[in-house]
N, CA, C and O atoms as CSV, one atom per row, in Angstrom:
chain,resi,resn,atom,element,x,y,z
A,1,THR,N,N,17.737,-19.731,-26.358
A,1,THR,CA,C,17.504,-18.429,-26.498
A,1,THR,C,C,18.270,-17.488,-25.238
A,1,THR,O,O,18.346,-17.968,-24.107
A,2,ARG,N,N,18.758,-16.277,-25.509
A,2,ARG,CA,C,19.367,-15.585,-24.405
A,2,ARG,C,C,18.367,-14.258,-23.715
A,2,ARG,O,O,17.545,-13.601,-24.355
A,3,ILE,N,N,18.724,-14.084,-22.164
A,3,ILE,CA,C,17.946,-13.692,-22.032
A,3,ILE,C,C,18.035,-11.551,-21.776
A,3,ILE,O,O,18.890,-11.040,-21.052
A,4,PRO,N,N,17.374,-11.034,-22.257
A,4,PRO,CA,C,18.235,-9.803,-22.656
A,4,PRO,C,C,18.381,-9.078,-21.715
A,4,PRO,O,O,17.466,-9.096,-20.892
A,5,ILE,N,N,19.696,-8.061,-21.420
A,5,ILE,CA,C,19.877,-7.401,-20.537
A,5,ILE,C,C,19.599,-6.298,-19.687
A,5,ILE,O,O,20.405,-5.720,-18.959
A,6,MET,N,N,17.962,-5.969,-19.893
A,6,MET,CA,C,17.279,-5.220,-19.889
A,6,MET,C,C,15.876,-6.272,-18.824
A,6,MET,O,O,15.153,-5.707,-18.003
A,7,ALA,N,N,15.814,-7.403,-19.045
A,7,ALA,CA,C,15.216,-7.919,-18.337
A,7,ALA,C,C,15.678,-8.394,-16.784
A,7,ALA,O,O,15.086,-8.471,-15.707
A,8,TRP,N,N,16.957,-8.653,-17.215
A,8,TRP,CA,C,17.756,-8.676,-16.007
A,8,TRP,C,C,17.612,-7.213,-14.948
A,8,TRP,O,O,16.642,-7.298,-14.195
A,9,VAL,N,N,18.210,-6.267,-14.839
A,9,VAL,CA,C,17.874,-4.909,-15.019
A,9,VAL,C,C,16.835,-4.767,-14.691
A,9,VAL,O,O,17.031,-3.662,-14.185
A,10,GLY,N,N,15.852,-4.933,-14.532
A,10,GLY,CA,C,14.149,-5.039,-14.409
A,10,GLY,C,C,13.650,-6.078,-13.178
A,10,GLY,O,O,12.592,-6.030,-12.550
A,11,LEU,N,N,14.603,-6.896,-13.062
A,11,LEU,CA,C,14.702,-8.311,-12.128
A,11,LEU,C,C,15.434,-7.882,-10.755
A,11,LEU,O,O,15.082,-7.925,-9.577
A,12,PHE,N,N,16.404,-7.524,-11.302
A,12,PHE,CA,C,17.336,-6.678,-9.741
A,12,PHE,C,C,16.272,-5.625,-8.849
A,12,PHE,O,O,15.956,-5.665,-7.660
A,13,TYR,N,N,15.794,-4.504,-10.144
A,13,TYR,CA,C,14.970,-3.244,-10.015
A,13,TYR,C,C,13.458,-3.990,-8.635
A,13,TYR,O,O,13.189,-3.782,-7.452
A,14,MET,N,N,12.896,-4.856,-9.747
A,14,MET,CA,C,11.997,-5.723,-8.549
A,14,MET,C,C,12.190,-5.237,-7.584
A,14,MET,O,O,11.784,-4.210,-7.042
A,15,GLY,N,N,13.345,-6.582,-7.144
A,15,GLY,CA,C,14.038,-7.357,-6.148
A,15,GLY,C,C,14.311,-6.565,-4.835
A,15,GLY,O,O,13.952,-6.664,-3.662
A,16,ILE,N,N,15.269,-5.569,-5.708
A,16,ILE,CA,C,15.673,-4.608,-4.273
A,16,ILE,C,C,14.895,-2.968,-4.068
A,16,ILE,O,O,14.958,-2.312,-3.028
A,17,PHE,N,N,14.315,-2.625,-5.093
A,17,PHE,CA,C,13.570,-1.512,-4.815
A,17,PHE,C,C,11.989,-2.068,-4.585
A,17,PHE,O,O,11.534,-1.679,-3.509
A,18,THR,N,N,11.142,-2.827,-5.311
A,18,THR,CA,C,10.119,-2.587,-5.191
A,18,THR,C,C,9.639,-3.876,-3.442
A,18,THR,O,O,8.860,-3.801,-2.492
A,19,SER,N,N,10.605,-4.792,-3.904
A,19,SER,CA,C,10.508,-5.266,-2.715
A,19,SER,C,C,10.946,-5.822,-1.269
A,19,SER,O,O,10.236,-6.174,-0.326
A,20,ALA,N,N,12.498,-5.784,-1.416
A,20,ALA,CA,C,13.439,-5.425,-0.493
A,20,ALA,C,C,12.866,-3.829,0.462
A,20,ALA,O,O,12.553,-3.818,1.652
A,21,THR,N,N,12.867,-2.809,-0.333
A,21,THR,CA,C,12.292,-1.820,0.074
A,21,THR,C,C,11.140,-1.699,0.910
A,21,THR,O,O,11.362,-1.520,2.107
A,22,SER,N,N,10.263,-1.744,0.623
A,22,SER,CA,C,9.142,-1.999,0.938
A,22,SER,C,C,8.638,-2.675,1.831
A,22,SER,O,O,7.588,-2.517,2.453
A,23,TYR,N,N,9.744,-3.774,1.913
A,23,TYR,CA,C,9.438,-4.504,3.561
A,23,TYR,C,C,10.437,-3.628,4.946
A,23,TYR,O,O,10.067,-3.493,6.112
A,24,LEU,N,N,11.797,-3.127,4.307
A,24,LEU,CA,C,12.233,-2.512,5.381
A,24,LEU,C,C,11.186,-1.067,5.608
A,24,LEU,O,O,11.027,-0.698,6.772
A,25,ILE,N,N,10.470,-0.255,4.448
A,25,ILE,CA,C,9.498,0.570,5.082
A,25,ILE,C,C,8.380,0.082,5.720
A,25,ILE,O,O,7.682,0.833,6.402
A,26,TYR,N,N,8.109,-1.157,5.572
A,26,TYR,CA,C,6.435,-1.452,6.463
A,26,TYR,C,C,7.177,-1.974,7.746
A,26,TYR,O,O,6.499,-1.749,8.749
A,27,TYR,N,N,8.427,-2.635,8.026
A,27,TYR,CA,C,8.862,-2.662,9.351
A,27,TYR,C,C,8.893,-1.499,10.233
A,27,TYR,O,O,8.641,-1.263,11.415
A,28,ALA,N,N,9.332,-0.814,9.121
A,28,ALA,CA,C,9.791,0.409,9.986
A,28,ALA,C,C,8.772,1.017,10.703
A,28,ALA,O,O,8.719,1.241,11.912
A,29,VAL,N,N,7.906,1.280,9.760
A,29,VAL,CA,C,5.928,2.479,10.119
A,29,VAL,C,C,5.314,1.270,11.439
A,29,VAL,O,O,4.683,1.687,12.410
A,30,LEU,N,N,5.630,-0.196,11.247
A,30,LEU,CA,C,5.443,-1.045,11.864
A,30,LEU,C,C,5.217,-0.725,13.313
A,30,LEU,O,O,4.241,-0.762,14.062
A,31,LYS,N,N,7.004,-0.263,13.474
A,31,LYS,CA,C,7.107,-0.201,14.857
A,31,LYS,C,C,6.613,1.490,15.715
A,31,LYS,O,O,6.586,1.815,16.902
A,32,GLN,N,N,6.135,2.572,13.868
A,32,GLN,CA,C,5.799,3.339,14.612
A,32,GLN,C,C,4.254,3.697,14.987
A,32,GLN,O,O,3.944,4.779,15.484
A,33,ILE,N,N,3.439,2.794,14.730
A,33,ILE,CA,C,1.740,2.573,14.652
A,33,ILE,C,C,1.608,1.372,14.919
A,33,ILE,O,O,2.519,0.549,15.013
A,34,GLN,N,N,-0.048,1.109,15.122
A,34,GLN,CA,C,-0.636,-0.034,15.359
A,34,GLN,C,C,-0.621,-0.608,14.090
A,34,GLN,O,O,-0.451,0.167,13.149
A,35,PRO,N,N,-0.826,-2.340,13.749
A,35,PRO,CA,C,-0.981,-2.702,12.878
A,35,PRO,C,C,-2.063,-2.304,11.821
A,35,PRO,O,O,-2.015,-2.009,10.627
A,36,THR,N,N,-3.370,-2.451,13.045
A,36,THR,CA,C,-4.485,-2.101,12.463
A,36,THR,C,C,-4.413,-0.716,11.168
A,36,THR,O,O,-4.753,-0.680,9.985
A,37,GLN,N,N,-3.935,0.077,11.895
A,37,GLN,CA,C,-3.776,1.868,11.394
A,37,GLN,C,C,-2.652,1.539,9.695
A,37,GLN,O,O,-2.793,2.058,8.588
A,38,LEU,N,N,-1.527,0.409,10.206
A,38,LEU,CA,C,-1.056,0.399,9.066
A,38,LEU,C,C,-1.429,-0.127,8.108
A,38,LEU,O,O,-1.195,0.387,7.014
A,39,ALA,N,N,-2.229,-1.489,8.230
A,39,ALA,CA,C,-3.235,-2.367,7.082
A,39,ALA,C,C,-4.580,-1.130,6.721
A,39,ALA,O,O,-5.301,-1.535,5.808
A,40,ILE,N,N,-4.891,-0.095,7.143
A,40,ILE,CA,C,-6.071,1.081,6.674
A,40,ILE,C,C,-4.890,1.610,5.841
A,40,ILE,O,O,-5.221,1.405,4.673
A,41,ILE,N,N,-4.022,2.025,5.856
A,41,ILE,CA,C,-3.182,2.724,5.012
A,41,ILE,C,C,-2.511,1.705,4.033
A,41,ILE,O,O,-2.545,2.184,2.899
A,42,ILE,N,N,-2.082,0.823,4.048
A,42,ILE,CA,C,-1.758,0.189,2.770
A,42,ILE,C,C,-3.120,-0.197,1.901
A,42,ILE,O,O,-2.983,-0.874,0.882
A,43,THR,N,N,-4.243,0.179,2.260
A,43,THR,CA,C,-5.262,-0.020,1.210
A,43,THR,C,C,-5.314,0.878,0.470
A,43,THR,O,O,-6.262,0.751,-0.306
A,44,GLY,N,N,-4.418,2.254,0.234
A,44,GLY,CA,C,-4.044,3.004,-0.311
A,44,GLY,C,C,-3.264,2.924,-1.493
A,44,GLY,O,O,-3.277,3.901,-2.243
A,45,GLN,N,N,-2.427,1.691,-1.857
A,45,GLN,CA,C,-1.785,1.415,-2.470
A,45,GLN,C,C,-1.569,1.281,-3.511
A,45,GLN,O,O,-0.575,1.634,-4.146
A,46,ALA,N,N,-3.052,0.408,-4.043
A,46,ALA,CA,C,-3.025,0.155,-5.443
A,46,ALA,C,C,-3.791,1.327,-5.826
A,46,ALA,O,O,-4.019,1.297,-7.036
A,47,PRO,N,N,-4.152,2.090,-5.394
A,47,PRO,CA,C,-4.806,4.138,-6.379
A,47,PRO,C,C,-3.673,4.604,-6.130
A,47,PRO,O,O,-3.428,5.346,-7.082
A,48,MET,N,N,-2.508,4.630,-5.163
A,48,MET,CA,C,-1.726,5.549,-5.115
A,48,MET,C,C,-0.163,5.258,-6.993
A,48,MET,O,O,0.485,5.948,-7.780
A,49,THR,N,N,-0.418,3.851,-6.671
A,49,THR,CA,C,0.275,2.873,-7.606
A,49,THR,C,C,-0.335,3.490,-9.189
A,49,THR,O,O,0.161,4.240,-10.029
A,50,ALA,N,N,-1.082,3.074,-9.135
A,50,ALA,CA,C,-1.793,3.700,-10.582
A,50,ALA,C,C,-1.917,5.430,-11.033
A,50,ALA,O,O,-1.979,5.968,-12.139
A,51,LEU,N,N,-1.918,5.973,-9.666
A,51,LEU,CA,C,-1.726,7.489,-9.970
A,51,LEU,C,C,-0.452,8.042,-10.579
A,51,LEU,O,O,-0.275,8.786,-11.544
A,52,LEU,N,N,0.795,7.171,-9.309
A,52,LEU,CA,C,1.885,7.679,-10.202
A,52,LEU,C,C,2.394,6.872,-11.469
A,52,LEU,O,O,3.175,7.483,-12.198
A,53,SER,N,N,1.980,5.314,-11.895
A,53,SER,CA,C,1.982,5.022,-13.370
A,53,SER,C,C,1.498,6.399,-14.016
A,53,SER,O,O,2.313,7.205,-14.464
A,54,TRP,N,N,0.147,6.615,-14.037
A,54,TRP,CA,C,-0.294,8.055,-14.820
A,54,TRP,C,C,0.472,9.288,-15.079
A,54,TRP,O,O,0.585,9.956,-16.107
A,55,LEU,N,N,1.059,9.452,-13.686
A,55,LEU,CA,C,2.066,11.000,-13.825
A,55,LEU,C,C,2.964,10.332,-14.462
A,55,LEU,O,O,2.936,10.799,-15.601
A,56,ILE,N,N,3.759,9.505,-14.415
A,56,ILE,CA,C,5.652,9.889,-14.771
A,56,ILE,C,C,5.147,8.934,-15.763
A,56,ILE,O,O,5.443,9.589,-16.762
A,57,GLN,N,N,4.394,7.459,-16.403
A,57,GLN,CA,C,4.369,7.162,-16.768
A,57,GLN,C,C,3.214,7.460,-18.123
A,57,GLN,O,O,3.752,7.423,-19.230
A,58,GLY,N,N,2.498,7.596,-18.119
A,58,GLY,CA,C,1.352,8.333,-18.901
A,58,GLY,C,C,0.399,7.245,-19.334
A,58,GLY,O,O,0.051,7.083,-20.504
A,59,TYR,N,N,-0.227,6.086,-17.726
A,59,TYR,CA,C,-0.523,4.937,-18.415
A,59,TYR,C,C,-2.431,5.476,-18.227
A,59,TYR,O,O,-2.772,6.285,-17.364
A,60,GLY,N,N,-3.167,4.996,-18.956
A,60,GLY,CA,C,-4.737,5.553,-18.618
A,60,GLY,C,C,-5.350,5.089,-17.521
A,60,GLY,O,O,-4.922,4.219,-16.763
A,61,LEU,N,N,-6.581,5.810,-17.430
A,61,LEU,CA,C,-6.748,5.675,-15.918
A,61,LEU,C,C,-8.413,5.305,-16.523
A,61,LEU,O,O,-8.871,6.105,-17.339
A,62,SER,N,N,-9.238,4.163,-16.132
A,62,SER,CA,C,-10.640,4.298,-16.584
A,62,SER,C,C,-11.241,4.880,-15.433
A,62,SER,O,O,-10.767,4.882,-14.297
A,63,TRP,N,N,-13.122,5.739,-16.089
A,63,TRP,CA,C,-13.428,6.485,-15.411
A,63,TRP,C,C,-13.907,5.369,-13.162
A,63,TRP,O,O,-13.959,5.596,-11.953
A,64,THR,N,N,-14.091,4.244,-14.244
A,64,THR,CA,C,-14.463,2.791,-13.121
A,64,THR,C,C,-13.410,3.231,-12.242
A,64,THR,O,O,-13.623,4.113,-11.410
A,65,PHE,N,N,-12.050,2.559,-12.399
A,65,PHE,CA,C,-11.338,2.794,-11.926
A,65,PHE,C,C,-11.271,4.303,-10.564
A,65,PHE,O,O,-11.571,4.232,-9.372
A,66,ILE,N,N,-10.793,5.463,-11.318
A,66,ILE,CA,C,-10.887,6.701,-10.654
A,66,ILE,C,C,-12.172,6.576,-9.221
A,66,ILE,O,O,-11.892,6.443,-8.030
A,67,VAL,N,N,-13.229,6.648,-9.685
A,67,VAL,CA,C,-13.573,6.598,-8.831
A,67,VAL,C,C,-13.584,5.745,-7.818
A,67,VAL,O,O,-13.353,6.107,-6.664
A,68,GLY,N,N,-13.892,4.363,-8.199
A,68,GLY,CA,C,-13.015,3.230,-7.009
A,68,GLY,C,C,-11.972,3.750,-6.370
A,68,GLY,O,O,-12.029,3.793,-5.141
A,69,SER,N,N,-10.692,4.300,-7.118
A,69,SER,CA,C,-9.825,4.736,-5.742
A,69,SER,C,C,-10.309,6.087,-4.971
A,69,SER,O,O,-9.751,6.234,-3.883
A,70,GLY,N,N,-11.061,6.906,-5.258
A,70,GLY,CA,C,-11.803,8.132,-4.703
A,70,GLY,C,C,-12.298,7.732,-3.741
A,70,GLY,O,O,-12.175,8.290,-2.651
A,71,ILE,N,N,-13.170,6.354,-3.998
A,71,ILE,CA,C,-13.822,5.478,-2.759
A,71,ILE,C,C,-13.099,5.216,-1.326
A,71,ILE,O,O,-13.318,5.421,-0.132
A,72,THR,N,N,-12.036,4.599,-2.223
A,72,THR,CA,C,-11.412,3.337,-1.525
A,72,THR,C,C,-10.172,4.558,-0.287
A,72,THR,O,O,-9.834,4.206,0.843
A,73,LEU,N,N,-9.711,6.034,-1.010
A,73,LEU,CA,C,-9.485,6.993,-0.627
A,73,LEU,C,C,-10.202,7.903,0.615
A,73,LEU,O,O,-9.711,8.531,1.553
A,74,TYR,N,N,-11.434,7.698,0.224
A,74,TYR,CA,C,-12.005,8.201,1.260
A,74,TYR,C,C,-12.778,7.584,2.713
A,74,TYR,O,O,-13.341,8.112,3.672
A,75,GLY,N,N,-12.404,5.884,2.213
A,75,GLY,CA,C,-12.549,4.951,3.801
A,75,GLY,C,C,-11.282,5.218,4.510
A,75,GLY,O,O,-11.053,5.096,5.714
A,76,ILE,N,N,-10.449,5.628,3.500
A,76,ILE,CA,C,-9.456,5.402,4.600
A,76,ILE,C,C,-9.103,6.743,5.706
A,76,ILE,O,O,-8.671,6.799,6.857
A,77,TYR,N,N,-9.624,7.958,4.479
A,77,TYR,CA,C,-9.945,9.078,5.430
A,77,TYR,C,C,-10.653,9.178,6.782
A,77,TYR,O,O,-10.355,9.868,7.757
A,78,LEU,N,N,-11.724,8.270,6.594
A,78,LEU,CA,C,-12.727,8.174,7.439
A,78,LEU,C,C,-12.219,6.935,8.886
A,78,LEU,O,O,-12.443,6.860,10.094
A,79,THR,N,N,-11.788,6.488,8.309
A,79,THR,CA,C,-11.497,5.138,8.588
A,79,THR,C,C,-9.899,5.851,10.127
A,79,THR,O,O,-9.712,5.511,11.295
A,80,LEU,N,N,-9.334,6.638,9.424
A,80,LEU,CA,C,-8.658,7.567,10.308
A,80,LEU,C,C,-8.682,8.664,11.300
A,80,LEU,O,O,-7.786,9.036,12.057
A,81,GLN,N,N,-10.173,9.214,11.107
A,81,GLN,CA,C,-10.658,9.950,11.669
A,81,GLN,C,C,-12.070,9.504,12.608
A,81,GLN,O,O,-13.071,10.119,12.977
A,82,LEU,N,N,-11.620,8.244,12.755
A,82,LEU,CA,C,-12.543,7.321,13.431
A,82,LEU,C,C,-12.457,8.022,14.918
A,82,LEU,O,O,-11.271,8.132,15.226
A,83,PRO,N,N,-13.449,8.596,16.071
A,83,PRO,CA,C,-13.627,8.474,17.456
A,83,PRO,C,C,-12.498,7.951,18.160
A,83,PRO,O,O,-12.057,6.809,18.029
A,84,SER,N,N,-12.034,8.880,18.943
A,84,SER,CA,C,-10.886,8.190,20.074
A,84,SER,C,C,-11.099,6.605,20.861
A,84,SER,O,O,-10.173,5.888,21.240
A,85,GLY,N,N,-12.281,6.362,20.955
A,85,GLY,CA,C,-13.362,5.054,21.124
A,85,GLY,C,C,-13.169,4.045,20.648
A,85,GLY,O,O,-12.958,3.038,21.324
A,86,ALA,N,N,-13.193,4.060,19.244
A,86,ALA,CA,C,-12.904,3.723,17.804
A,86,ALA,C,C,-11.743,3.005,17.898
A,86,ALA,O,O,-11.677,1.777,17.936
A,87,LYS,N,N,-10.768,3.824,17.938
A,87,LYS,CA,C,-9.476,4.144,18.130
A,87,LYS,C,C,-9.098,3.227,18.975
A,87,LYS,O,O,-8.719,2.142,18.533
A,88,LYS,N,N,-9.130,3.534,20.677
A,88,LYS,CA,C,-9.111,2.757,21.414
A,88,LYS,C,C,-8.803,1.170,21.196
A,88,LYS,O,O,-7.806,0.455,21.303
A,89,ALA,N,N,-10.686,0.917,20.699
A,89,ALA,CA,C,-10.756,-0.790,20.696
A,89,ALA,C,C,-9.602,-1.386,19.299
A,89,ALA,O,O,-8.872,-2.375,19.355
A,90,LEU,N,N,-9.756,-0.439,18.150
A,90,LEU,CA,C,-8.603,-1.520,17.032
A,90,LEU,C,C,-7.956,-1.541,17.927
A,90,LEU,O,O,-8.476,-2.454,18.569
A,91,LYS,N,N,-6.712,-1.007,18.803
A,91,LYS,CA,C,-5.574,-1.467,18.874
A,91,LYS,C,C,-5.660,-2.257,20.612
A,91,LYS,O,O,-4.735,-2.575,21.359
A,92,THR,N,N,-6.766,-2.345,20.750
A,92,THR,CA,C,-6.596,-3.564,21.435
A,92,THR,C,C,-7.483,-5.037,21.453
A,92,THR,O,O,-7.817,-5.837,22.326
A,93,LEU,N,N,-7.671,-4.912,19.916
A,93,LEU,CA,C,-7.801,-6.245,19.177
A,93,LEU,C,C,-7.205,-7.448,19.375
A,93,LEU,O,O,-6.151,-7.489,18.741
A,94,PRO,N,N,-7.493,-8.773,20.179
A,94,PRO,CA,C,-6.198,-9.748,19.894
A,94,PRO,C,C,-5.615,-10.299,18.773
A,94,PRO,O,O,-6.129,-10.979,17.885
A,95,VAL,N,N,-4.505,-9.932,18.917
A,95,VAL,CA,C,-3.447,-10.555,17.955
A,95,VAL,C,C,-3.956,-12.259,17.631
A,95,VAL,O,O,-3.836,-13.198,18.418
A,96,ILE,N,N,-4.500,-12.299,16.341
A,96,ILE,CA,C,-4.581,-14.175,15.789
A,96,ILE,C,C,-3.193,-14.179,15.345
A,96,ILE,O,O,-2.450,-13.244,15.048
A,97,THR,N,N,-2.937,-15.930,15.372
A,97,THR,CA,C,-1.618,-16.460,15.291
A,97,THR,C,C,-2.394,-17.652,14.417
A,97,THR,O,O,-3.464,-18.207,14.668
A,98,GLY,N,N,-1.551,-17.831,13.393
A,98,GLY,CA,C,-1.885,-18.725,12.819
A,98,GLY,C,C,-1.017,-20.073,13.611
A,98,GLY,O,O,0.057,-19.953,14.201
A,99,ALA,N,N,-1.864,-21.451,13.423
A,99,ALA,CA,C,-1.040,-22.906,13.895
A,99,ALA,C,C,-0.464,-23.489,13.599
A,99,ALA,O,O,-0.128,-24.439,14.306
């Protein structure tokens, strides 16, 4: 059987735009902020992807997903609004590396 050309286009798109570009942006941002802050922000990736798929492609969103996404985004907001003492503690956490 033959693989359709649109399947190859989709594979190319995923490889270039969703993987390579994401890694470039990730490491560029990592130079600007702490890893813990970046990890908190990345938590919002799933709700934002769902929102964009709803806006751009018209996919449906369930109420449970909307409520869960709202809770997640509010948690990110609260975490980023931590007092300066807590933010300082996050910056000084030891880095754990694998063996």
